[in-house]
SEFIZA-3560 file (N, C-alpha, C; in Angstrom, 3 decimals):
REM SEFIZA-3560
<numar><xx>42.666</xx><yy>-103.644</yy><zz>48.489</zz><atom>N</atom></numar>
<numar><xx>41.691</xx><yy>-103.805</yy><zz>49.577</zz><atom>CA</atom></numar>
<numar><xx>42.086</xx><yy>-102.971</yy><zz>50.788</zz><atom>C</atom></numar>
<numar><xx>43.342</xx><yy>-103.067</yy><zz>51.160</zz><atom>N</atom></numar>
<numar><xx>43.795</xx><yy>-102.314</yy><zz>52.335</zz><atom>CA</atom></numar>
<numar><xx>43.654</xx><yy>-100.813</yy><zz>52.118</zz><atom>C</atom></numar>
<numar><xx>44.056</xx><yy>-100.349</yy><zz>50.937</zz><atom>N</atom></numar>
<numar><xx>43.959</xx><yy>-98.918</yy><zz>50.654</zz><atom>CA</atom></numar>
<numar><xx>42.508</xx><yy>-98.444</yy><zz>50.700</zz><atom>C</atom></numar>
<numar><xx>41.615</xx><yy>-99.287</yy><zz>50.202</zz><atom>N</atom></numar>
<numar><xx>40.195</xx><yy>-98.917</yy><zz>50.180</zz><atom>CA</atom></numar>
<numar><xx>39.646</xx><yy>-98.804</yy><zz>51.600</zz><atom>C</atom></numar>
<numar><xx>40.020</xx><yy>-99.746</yy><zz>52.459</zz><atom>N</atom></numar>
<numar><xx>39.560</xx><yy>-99.700</yy><zz>53.847</zz><atom>CA</atom></numar>
<numar><xx>40.118</xx><yy>-98.467</yy><zz>54.557</zz><atom>C</atom></numar>
<numar><xx>41.382</xx><yy>-98.186</yy><zz>54.310</zz><atom>N</atom></numar>
<numar><xx>42.004</xx><yy>-97.015</yy><zz>54.938</zz><atom>CA</atom></numar>
<numar><xx>41.319</xx><yy>-95.732</yy><zz>54.483</zz><atom>C</atom></numar>
<numar><xx>41.000</xx><yy>-95.660</yy><zz>53.192</zz><atom>N</atom></numar>
<numar><xx>40.341</xx><yy>-94.479</yy><zz>52.645</zz><atom>CA</atom></numar>
<numar><xx>38.976</xx><yy>-94.272</yy><zz>53.286</zz><atom>C</atom></numar>
<numar><xx>38.207</xx><yy>-95.360</yy><zz>53.414</zz><atom>N</atom></numar>
<numar><xx>36.881</xx><yy>-95.262</yy><zz>54.037</zz><atom>CA</atom></numar>
<numar><xx>37.007</xx><yy>-94.839</yy><zz>55.494</zz><atom>C</atom></numar>
<numar><xx>38.006</xx><yy>-95.395</yy><zz>56.178</zz><atom>N</atom></numar>
<numar><xx>38.215</xx><yy>-95.041</yy><zz>57.579</zz><atom>CA</atom></numar>
<numar><xx>38.540</xx><yy>-93.563</yy><zz>57.725</zz><atom>C</atom></numar>
<numar><xx>39.413</xx><yy>-93.063</yy><zz>56.863</zz><atom>N</atom></numar>
<numar><xx>39.785</xx><yy>-91.650</yy><zz>56.926</zz><atom>CA</atom></numar>
<numar><xx>38.594</xx><yy>-90.751</yy><zz>56.615</zz><atom>C</atom></numar>
<numar><xx>37.783</xx><yy>-91.149</yy><zz>55.647</zz><atom>N</atom></numar>
<numar><xx>36.591</xx><yy>-90.348</yy><zz>55.317</zz><atom>CA</atom></numar>
<numar><xx>35.643</xx><yy>-90.281</yy><zz>56.505</zz><atom>C</atom></numar>
<numar><xx>35.428</xx><yy>-91.414</yy><zz>57.161</zz><atom>N</atom></numar>
<numar><xx>34.543</xx><yy>-91.441</yy><zz>58.328</zz><atom>CA</atom></numar>
<numar><xx>35.118</xx><yy>-90.602</yy><zz>59.455</zz><atom>C</atom></numar>
<numar><xx>36.421</xx><yy>-90.683</yy><zz>59.654</zz><atom>N</atom></numar>
<numar><xx>37.072</xx><yy>-89.923</yy><zz>60.706</zz><atom>CA</atom></numar>
<numar><xx>36.937</xx><yy>-88.423</yy><zz>60.451</zz><atom>C</atom></numar>
<numar><xx>37.152</xx><yy>-88.027</yy><zz>59.193</zz><atom>N</atom></numar>
<numar><xx>37.028</xx><yy>-86.610</yy><zz>58.845</zz><atom>CA</atom></numar>
<numar><xx>35.597</xx><yy>-86.122</yy><zz>59.016</zz><atom>C</atom></numar>
<numar><xx>34.632</xx><yy>-86.958</yy><zz>58.655</zz><atom>N</atom></numar>
<numar><xx>33.225</xx><yy>-86.578</yy><zz>58.801</zz><atom>CA</atom></numar>
<numar><xx>32.874</xx><yy>-86.398</yy><zz>60.275</zz><atom>C</atom></numar>
<numar><xx>33.360</xx><yy>-87.303</yy><zz>61.122</zz><atom>N</atom></numar>
<numar><xx>33.097</xx><yy>-87.195</yy><zz>62.560</zz><atom>CA</atom></numar>
<numar><xx>33.747</xx><yy>-85.936</yy><zz>63.128</zz><atom>C</atom></numar>
<numar><xx>34.981</xx><yy>-85.674</yy><zz>62.733</zz><atom>N</atom></numar>
<numar><xx>35.691</xx><yy>-84.497</yy><zz>63.228</zz><atom>CA</atom></numar>
<numar><xx>34.980</xx><yy>-83.225</yy><zz>62.784</zz><atom>C</atom></numar>
<numar><xx>34.514</xx><yy>-83.206</yy><zz>61.540</zz><atom>N</atom></numar>
<numar><xx>33.815</xx><yy>-82.033</yy><zz>61.026</zz><atom>CA</atom></numar>
<numar><xx>32.523</xx><yy>-81.796</yy><zz>61.797</zz><atom>C</atom></numar>
<numar><xx>31.820</xx><yy>-82.876</yy><zz>62.119</zz><atom>N</atom></numar>
<numar><xx>30.581</xx><yy>-82.748</yy><zz>62.884</zz><atom>CA</atom></numar>
<numar><xx>30.863</xx><yy>-82.215</yy><zz>64.282</zz><atom>C</atom></numar>
<numar><xx>31.950</xx><yy>-82.701</yy><zz>64.903</zz><atom>N</atom></numar>
<numar><xx>32.310</xx><yy>-82.222</yy><zz>66.235</zz><atom>CA</atom></numar>
<numar><xx>32.661</xx><yy>-80.744</yy><zz>66.202</zz><atom>C</atom></numar>
<numar><xx>33.413</xx><yy>-80.337</yy><zz>65.192</zz><atom>N</atom></numar>
<numar><xx>33.783</xx><yy>-78.927</yy><zz>65.054</zz><atom>CA</atom></numar>
<numar><xx>32.535</xx><yy>-78.073</yy><zz>64.870</zz><atom>C</atom></numar>
<numar><xx>31.608</xx><yy>-78.539</yy><zz>64.046</zz><atom>N</atom></numar>
<numar><xx>30.359</xx><yy>-77.797</yy><zz>63.835</zz><atom>CA</atom></numar>
<numar><xx>29.593</xx><yy>-77.646</yy><zz>65.148</zz><atom>C</atom></numar>
<numar><xx>29.523</xx><yy>-78.721</yy><zz>65.934</zz><atom>N</atom></numar>
<numar><xx>28.806</xx><yy>-78.668</yy><zz>67.206</zz><atom>CA</atom></numar>
<numar><xx>29.460</xx><yy>-77.663</yy><zz>68.151</zz><atom>C</atom></numar>
<numar><xx>30.802</xx><yy>-77.694</yy><zz>68.216</zz><atom>N</atom></numar>
<numar><xx>31.525</xx><yy>-76.780</yy><zz>69.112</zz><atom>CA</atom></numar>
<numar><xx>31.309</xx><yy>-75.333</yy><zz>68.666</zz><atom>C</atom></numar>
<numar><xx>31.409</xx><yy>-75.099</yy><zz>67.359</zz><atom>N</atom></numar>
<numar><xx>31.230</xx><yy>-73.738</yy><zz>66.855</zz><atom>CA</atom></numar>
<numar><xx>29.810</xx><yy>-73.243</yy><zz>67.100</zz><atom>C</atom></numar>
<numar><xx>28.836</xx><yy>-74.124</yy><zz>66.935</zz><atom>N</atom></numar>
<numar><xx>27.444</xx><yy>-73.726</yy><zz>67.148</zz><atom>CA</atom></numar>
<numar><xx>27.210</xx><yy>-73.348</yy><zz>68.604</zz><atom>C</atom></numar>
<numar><xx>27.879</xx><yy>-74.035</yy><zz>69.523</zz><atom>N</atom></numar>
<numar><xx>27.701</xx><yy>-73.727</yy><zz>70.946</zz><atom>CA</atom></numar>
<numar><xx>28.454</xx><yy>-72.461</yy><zz>71.343</zz><atom>C</atom></numar>
<numar><xx>29.672</xx><yy>-72.310</yy><zz>70.822</zz><atom>N</atom></numar>
<numar><xx>30.505</xx><yy>-71.181</yy><zz>71.249</zz><atom>CA</atom></numar>
<numar><xx>30.138</xx><yy>-69.877</yy><zz>70.556</zz><atom>C</atom></numar>
<numar><xx>29.733</xx><yy>-69.971</yy><zz>69.285</zz><atom>N</atom></numar>
<numar><xx>29.515</xx><yy>-68.740</yy><zz>68.515</zz><atom>CA</atom></numar>
<numar><xx>28.082</xx><yy>-68.666</yy><zz>67.991</zz><atom>C</atom></numar>
<numar><xx>27.133</xx><yy>-68.966</yy><zz>68.855</zz><atom>N</atom></numar>
<numar><xx>25.736</xx><yy>-68.977</yy><zz>68.415</zz><atom>CA</atom></numar>
<numar><xx>25.250</xx><yy>-67.570</yy><zz>68.077</zz><atom>C</atom></numar>
<numar><xx>25.849</xx><yy>-66.534</yy><zz>68.666</zz><atom>N</atom></numar>
<numar><xx>25.343</xx><yy>-65.177</yy><zz>68.458</zz><atom>CA</atom></numar>
<numar><xx>26.369</xx><yy>-64.267</yy><zz>67.797</zz><atom>C</atom></numar>
<numar><xx>27.513</xx><yy>-64.820</yy><zz>67.334</zz><atom>N</atom></numar>
<numar><xx>28.520</xx><yy>-63.974</yy><zz>66.694</zz><atom>CA</atom></numar>
<numar><xx>28.624</xx><yy>-64.288</yy><zz>65.216</zz><atom>C</atom></numar>
<numar><xx>29.418</xx><yy>-63.506</yy><zz>64.481</zz><atom>N</atom></numar>
<numar><xx>29.530</xx><yy>-63.699</yy><zz>63.042</zz><atom>CA</atom></numar>
<numar><xx>30.644</xx><yy>-64.655</yy><zz>62.651</zz><atom>C</atom></numar>
<numar><xx>31.339</xx><yy>-65.251</yy><zz>63.625</zz><atom>N</atom></numar>
<numar><xx>32.446</xx><yy>-66.140</yy><zz>63.306</zz><atom>CA</atom></numar>
<numar><xx>31.969</xx><yy>-67.362</yy><zz>62.525</zz><atom>C</atom></numar>
<numar><xx>30.789</xx><yy>-67.853</yy><zz>62.875</zz><atom>N</atom></numar>
<numar><xx>30.238</xx><yy>-69.027</yy><zz>62.199</zz><atom>CA</atom></numar>
<numar><xx>30.012</xx><yy>-68.738</yy><zz>60.715</zz><atom>C</atom></numar>
<numar><xx>29.583</xx><yy>-67.517</yy><zz>60.397</zz><atom>N</atom></numar>
<numar><xx>29.344</xx><yy>-67.166</yy><zz>59.005</zz><atom>CA</atom></numar>
<numar><xx>30.661</xx><yy>-67.122</yy><zz>58.218</zz><atom>C</atom></numar>
<numar><xx>31.737</xx><yy>-66.727</yy><zz>58.878</zz><atom>N</atom></numar>
<numar><xx>33.025</xx><yy>-66.668</yy><zz>58.201</zz><atom>CA</atom></numar>
<numar><xx>33.554</xx><yy>-68.060</yy><zz>57.881</zz><atom>C</atom></numar>
<numar><xx>33.281</xx><yy>-69.012</yy><zz>58.769</zz><atom>N</atom></numar>
<numar><xx>33.827</xx><yy>-70.355</yy><zz>58.602</zz><atom>CA</atom></numar>
<numar><xx>32.966</xx><yy>-71.257</yy><zz>57.728</zz><atom>C</atom></numar>
<numar><xx>31.735</xx><yy>-70.847</yy><zz>57.471</zz><atom>N</atom></numar>
<numar><xx>30.841</xx><yy>-71.729</yy><zz>56.714</zz><atom>CA</atom></numar>
<numar><xx>31.086</xx><yy>-71.620</yy><zz>55.209</zz><atom>C</atom></numar>
//
């Protein structure tokens, strides 16, 4: 049970972090090719 909860928590945390990174990249590199390299 504990391992399952920890796994779900980590997945949610990673998803949130990934979304934040995407938002930052979209704002900073809206007109450059860096976004294409990272996608």
